[in-house]
N, C-alpha and C positions, 0 to 999 in steps of 0.2 A: 314197087310195093313193099311196105314195111311189114316186118313180123311183129305181132303183138304178143307180149308176154305178160301174164298176170301173176303178181307176187302171191305168195301163200296167204299173207295177211289180207290182201284184197279179195282173194277167193273166199275166205271165211266171211269177210264183211258182206260180199255179194250174196252168199248163201243165207245170210240172216234176214234179208229183205223179203217182203211179200212178192209173190210170183210176178205180178204185173210190173212192179217197180224194177225187179231184177231183169225182166225182159227188155224194158226200156233202156236200162243201163248197159246191158249186153249189146244192144243194137248200136249205142253210141261208141262203145269200145271197139266193136267190129269195124265201124266206119273209120277208125284211126289208122287202119292198115292202108287205106288208099289216100287219106289226107290227115296227117298227124297234127296239122295246125288248122282245124276247121274254123269257120266263122264263129265267133263267140269264145274261142279259146284265148286264154291269157297266160302270160308268163307269171309264175308264182314269185312274189316279191321275196328277195333273198334266196331264192332257189337257184340251183345250178342246173340248167337245162330242164327244169321242171315247169310243167304247165298244168292248167286245170280247165275243165269244161263242165258245164252243168247239165243235169238231167232232172228237171223238176226241182225239188228241194234238195237234191243230192248233188255232190260234187265228185268228180273223178280226177284224182291227182296222178299225173304220169310224167315220165321222163323220156325224152327223145334222144336217140343216138343216131345222128345222120350218117356218120362214118360207117356204121355197121348195119344201117337200115333196120333198126328195131325200136319199138315203143314198149316201155315197161310201165304197166299200171301199178302204182305204189299203194294208194289208199283210195277207198270209196266210203263216203259217209254223208251224213246230214250236214248241211252248210254251216250249222252253228258250232260244230265241233271237229270237222275234218281237218281244219288247218292247224289244230293244236299239235305240237310235237309230242311224241310218245317216247 
């Protein structure tokens, strides 16, 4: 089982969503502990160990460290702007 870590930026992004959307995203994040590469996940183009999954119109960007058994959620946002580098 993997440990799921949510970055401070991702926590702030998650807190800004309506409650129902945040609950759906949280459920998707929690599921990453048992399966970090669920059906529908894709490797981020140009990313190093970074993947994304969708939750409605929102995307969850995360990094997998298999050697240390952890998943770090990096960013969460609307699909139209979550991929932009900040």
